[in-house]
C-alpha positions in Angstrom: -5.2 3.0 7.1 -1.4 3.3 6.8 -0.2 6.9 6.5 3.6 6.6 6.6 6.2 4.0 6.0 9.9 4.2 6.7 12.5 1.6 5.8 16.2 1.6 6.5 18.7 -1.0 5.7 16.0 -3.5 4.8 16.7 -5.8 1.8 17.3 -3.4 -1.1 16.5 -0.2 0.8 19.1 1.9 2.6 16.7 4.6 3.5 13.2 5.2 2.1 10.1 7.0 3.4 6.7 7.1 1.8 3.6 9.1 2.7 0.5 7.3 1.4 -2.7 8.7 0.1 -5.7 7.5 2.2 -7.3 6.5 -1.1 -5.2 5.0 -4.0 -1.4 4.6 -4.2 0.2 3.4 -7.4 3.8 2.2 -7.2 5.9 1.9 -10.3 9.6 1.3 -11.0 12.0 -0.9 -13.0 12.7 -4.4 -11.8 14.9 -4.6 -8.7 13.7 -1.3 -7.3 11.8 -3.0 -4.4 8.2 -2.6 -5.3 7.1 -6.0 -3.9 9.4 -5.6 -0.9 7.8 -2.3 -0.1 4.3 -3.8 -0.3 5.3 -6.7 1.9 7.0 -4.5 4.5 3.8 -2.4 4.8 1.6 -5.5 5.0 3.9 -7.2 7.5 3.7 -4.2 9.8 -0.1 -4.3 9.6 0.0 -8.0 10.7 -0.2 -7.1 14.3 -3.8 -6.0 13.8 -5.2 -9.6 13.9 -3.3 -10.3 17.1 -4.3 -7.0 18.8 -8.0 -7.5 17.9 -8.1 -10.7 20.0 -5.5 -9.8 22.5 -5.1 -6.0 23.0 -2.8 -6.5 26.0 -0.3 -8.6 24.1 3.3 -8.2 25.5 6.3 -7.1 23.5 7.9 -10.5 23.4 4.8 -12.2 21.9 4.4 -9.3 19.4 8.0 -9.4 18.4 7.9 -13.1 17.8 4.7 -12.9 15.7 6.0 -10.0 13.6 9.4 -11.8 13.1 7.6 -15.0 11.9 5.4 -12.9 9.6 8.2 -11.1 7.9 10.3 -14.2 7.5 7.4 -16.0 5.8 6.7 -13.0 3.6 10.2 -12.3 2.4 11.5 -15.9 2.6 15.2 -15.0 3.3 18.0 -17.5 2.8 17.8 -20.2 5.5 14.7 -18.5 6.9 17.0 -16.2 8.9 15.7 -12.7 9.7 19.3 -11.3 9.6 19.5 -12.2 5.9 17.0 -9.4 5.2 19.5 -6.8 6.5 20.9 -4.7 3.7 24.1 -6.1 2.5 27.1 -4.0 3.5 25.1 -1.8 5.9 26.7 -1.2 9.3 23.6 0.3 11.0 20.6 -1.8 12.1 17.6 -2.4 9.9 14.6 -0.3 10.8 11.0 -0.5 9.7 8.2 1.7 10.9 4.6 2.4 10.0 2.2 5.1 11.3 -1.5 4.7 11.0 -4.5 7.0 10.6 -5.5 7.0 14.3 -2.0 8.0 15.5 -0.9 4.4 16.1 2.6 3.4 15.3 4.8 0.3 15.1 8.5 0.4 14.7 11.1 -2.4 15.0 14.8 -3.0 14.3 17.2 -5.9 13.7 20.8 -6.6 12.9 22.4 -9.0 10.4 22.8 -11.6 13.2 19.4 -11.0 14.8 17.0 -13.9 15.3 14.0 -11.7 16.1 12.8 -8.1 15.7 13.2 -5.7 18.5 10.0 -3.5 18.8 11.1 0.1 19.5 7.7 1.8 19.4 4.2 0.5 19.6 2.3 3.7 20.4 -1.4 3.1 20.8 -0.9 -0.1 18.8 -3.7 -1.9 20.8 -6.1 0.5 19.0 -5.2 -0.6 15.5 -7.4 -3.5 14.6 -8.1 -3.1 10.9 -6.8 -6.1 9.1 -5.0 -5.6 5.8 -5.3 -7.8 2.7 -2.5 -8.7 0.3 -3.4 -9.8 -3.2 -0.3 -11.6 -4.6 0.7 -11.6 -8.3 -0.4 -15.2 -9.1 -4.1 -16.1 -8.9 -4.7 -18.9 -6.4 -8.0 -20.5 -7.4 -6.2 -23.0 -9.7 -4.3 -24.6 -6.8 -6.3 -23.6 -3.7 -7.7 -27.0 -2.8 -5.5 -28.5 -0.1 -3.0 -25.6 -0.3 -3.4 -24.4 3.3 -2.7 -27.8 4.9 0.3 -28.4 2.6 1.7 -25.0 3.3 1.7 -25.6 7.0 3.2 -29.1 6.7 5.8 -28.7 4.0 8.3 -26.0 2.9 6.4 -24.9 -0.2 8.1 -22.2 -2.3 5.3 -19.7 -1.8 5.5 -16.7 0.4 2.8 -16.3 3.1 0.7 -13.9 1.1 -0.6 -17.0 -0.8 -1.7 -18.8 2.3 -3.2 -15.6 3.8 -5.4 -15.0 0.7 -6.4 -18.7 0.5 -7.6 -18.5 4.2 -9.6 -15.4 3.4 -11.2 -16.9 0.4 -12.3 -19.9 2.4 -14.2 -17.8 4.9 -18.0 -18.0 4.7 -19.8 -15.1 2.9 -21.2 -12.4 5.2 -25.0 -11.8 5.3 -26.1 -9.9 2.2 -27.6 -7.1 4.2 -24.2 -6.4 5.8 -22.5 -6.0 2.4 -21.5 -2.5 1.4 -23.6 -1.3 -1.6 -20.4 -0.7 -3.6 -19.3 -4.2 -2.8 -22.6 -5.6 -4.2 -22.2 -3.4 -7.3 -18.6 -4.6 -7.9 -19.6 -8.2 -7.5 -22.4 -7.8 -9.9 -20.1 -6.2 -12.5 -17.6 -9.0 -12.2 -20.3 -11.6 -12.6 -21.6 -9.8 -15.7 -18.2 -9.6 -17.4 -17.3 -13.2 -16.5 -20.7 -14.6 -17.5 -21.2 -16.3 -14.1 -19.8 -16.5 -10.6 -17.3 -18.6 -8.6 -18.7 -20.8 -5.9 -16.7 -21.7 -2.8 -17.6 -24.9 -1.1 -14.9 -24.8 1.6 -11.7 -26.7 1.9 -10.4 -24.9 -1.2 -13.0 -26.5 -3.6 -14.1 -23.8 -6.1 -16.3 -24.1 -9.2 -17.7 -21.6 -11.7 -21.5 -21.5 -12.3 -23.5 -20.0 -15.1 -27.2 -20.0 -15.5 -27.1 -23.4 -17.1 -24.0 -25.2 -16.0 -21.2 -25.6 -13.5 -17.5 -26.0 -14.3 -14.2 -26.6 -12.6 -12.5 -23.3 -11.7 -9.4 -24.5 -13.6 -11.4 -24.5 -16.8 -11.9 -20.7 -16.6 -9.6 -18.0 -18.0 -6.9 -16.9 -15.6 -8.1 -13.3 -15.8 -11.6 -14.3 -14.8 -10.2 -16.3 -11.9 -8.3 -13.2 -10.7 -11.5 -11.1 -10.9 -13.3 -13.9 -9.1 -10.8 -13.6 -6.2 -11.6 -9.9 -5.8 -15.4 -10.6 -5.9 -15.0 -13.3 -3.2 -12.9 -11.0 -0.9 -15.8 -8.6 -1.1 -18.3 -11.3 -0.5 -16.6 -12.5 2.7 -16.1 -9.0 4.0 -12.3 -9.4 4.0 -12.5 -6.2 1.9 -15.2 -3.9 3.2 -14.8 -0.2 2.4 -14.4 2.0 5.5 -13.8 -1.0 7.7 -11.0 -3.2 6.4 -7.3 -2.2 6.5 -5.2 -1.4 3.4 -5.5 -3.5 0.3 -2.0 -4.3 -1.0 -2.1 -5.6 -4.5 1.0 -6.7 -6.4 0.7 -6.4 -10.2 -3.1 -6.5 -10.7 -2.5 -6.6 -14.4 -1.0 -10.1 -14.2 -3.1 -12.6 -16.3 -5.7 -9.9 -16.9 -6.8 -8.9 -20.4 -6.3 -5.2 -21.0 -10.1 -5.0 -21.8 -10.8 -5.9 -18.1 -8.6 -3.2 -16.7 -11.0 -0.4 -17.1 -13.6 -2.2 -15.0 -10.9 -3.1 -12.4 -9.9 0.6 -12.1 -13.5 1.7 -11.9 -14.1 -0.8 -9.0 -10.9 0.3 -7.2 -11.9 3.9 -7.5 -15.4 3.2 -6.2 -14.0 1.3 -3.2 -11.6 4.1 -2.4 -14.4 6.7 -2.6 -16.1 4.8 0.2 -13.1 4.5 2.5 -10.9 1.7 1.2 -7.2 2.4 1.1 -5.5 0.8 -1.9 -1.7 0.3 -2.4 -0.7 -1.4 -5.6 2.4 -2.0 -7.7 2.3 -2.2 -11.5 4.3 -2.5 -14.6 1.4 -1.9 -16.9 0.7 1.2 -19.0 -3.0 0.5 -19.6 -3.7 0.1 -15.9 -1.6 3.2 -15.0 -3.3 5.3 -17.7 -6.8 4.2 -16.7 -6.3 5.7 -13.3 -5.3 9.0 -14.9 -8.3 9.0 -17.2 -11.0 7.7 -14.8 -10.3 9.6 -11.6 -12.8 12.3 -10.9 -11.8 15.3 -8.8 -15.6 16.1 -8.5 -15.9 12.8 -6.5 -12.9 13.7 -4.4 -10.7 11.0 -6.0 -7.1 11.0 -5.0 -4.4 8.9 -6.6 -0.8 9.3 -5.5 1.9 7.9 -7.8 5.2 6.7 -6.3 8.1 6.1 -8.6 10.9 4.0 -7.3 14.3 4.4 -9.0 18.0 3.9 -8.4 20.1 7.1 -7.8 22.6 7.4 -10.6 25.5 8.3 -8.2 24.8 6.2 -5.1 22.8 3.4 -6.7 20.4 3.7 -3.7 16.7 3.2 -4.1 14.9 6.6 -4.0 11.2 7.5 -4.5 9.5 10.4 -6.2 5.8 10.9 -5.4 3.2 13.1 -7.2 -0.6 13.4 -7.6 -0.1 14.6 -11.2 0.2 11.8 -13.8 2.1 14.0 -16.2 4.7 14.7 -13.5 5.6 11.1 -12.7 9.3 11.0 -13.0 11.0 8.8 -13.7 8.3 6.9 -15.5 9.7 3.7 -17.1 6.3 2.5 -18.1 5.5 5.6 -20.1 9.0 5.8 -21.5 8.8 2.2 -22.8 5.4 2.9 -24.4 6.8 6.0 -26.0 9.8 4.1 -27.3 7.5 1.6 -29.0 5.6 4.3 -30.7 8.8 6.0 -31.9 10.1 2.7 -33.1 7.0 2.0 -35.1 7.2 5.5 -36.7 10.8 4.9 -37.7 9.9 1.5 -39.1 7.0 3.0 -41.1 9.2 5.8 -42.4 11.8 3.2 -43.4 9.3 1.2 -45.3 8.0 4.3 -47.1 11.6 5.3 -48.0 12.0 2.0 -49.8 
């Protein structure tokens, strides 16, 4: 679980700090305020967990090389150069740091001509072994077959979150008795609303089965494919409440019919109630509002809203965080929705005036 993230002179950020809720975090903001970059930075700093799980005594050089490669593949800077991720015009070094729930910390720096990160702090890092999951914007079931081998061999124009999730989807399912009860519930709900379930045969081959027939995954609606990805991540144990690391999700609403969003929010709330930290970025009013309407303080729900915005004077990216939906400010999602309502009222009054 990630508690704190600090970014300085990294891509669009000159200086930003966030304290995350251990349950659900919703990040909003206009385009070009760094929502996806923030998710990738947090996910990249969690990447050491997979190394540390198998090699707790890893040296600084190996850790630095691995984190550098991860960040470059996540952000895809010009010419694949780490230094291109340095904030343009900044004279100080770039700095990124994360603190985790057990007191572990990772912090690293680089300059605009650096070829590799320099790890400045890795306090108790060998104790952090909870692997994070990143759910990218595009669904992957439609192009998953053969993707992993192509990604390693050719310079595909996909950042590494797509390869990472394809690898997780191709893992075998865990034994049913080891599945969390809420994982089983979520999988059943997704199967109910989709009218069947996705079957993973390995090597990226995926089909969709109903009681009476089997279809190509590509023949299914994109929103169902996205729901199927979530179900599969639960089935393989990649997402296991109380065990897995943070779930980073960029624009869950993409390709999803608004009618599916209530169920999605219900699932995310149930997972968070059982120990799954969730950090997502959204542009969608329906998704944002469902969190406000469905969270239950009696079940100890906690949603923290983080609004990214540009300072009017300095043009720097700032963040305002709150636990109160009504106090989200600025709130470009709500403002845009309100503008539409006002525009509709004006149009109706104009028609009546005629």
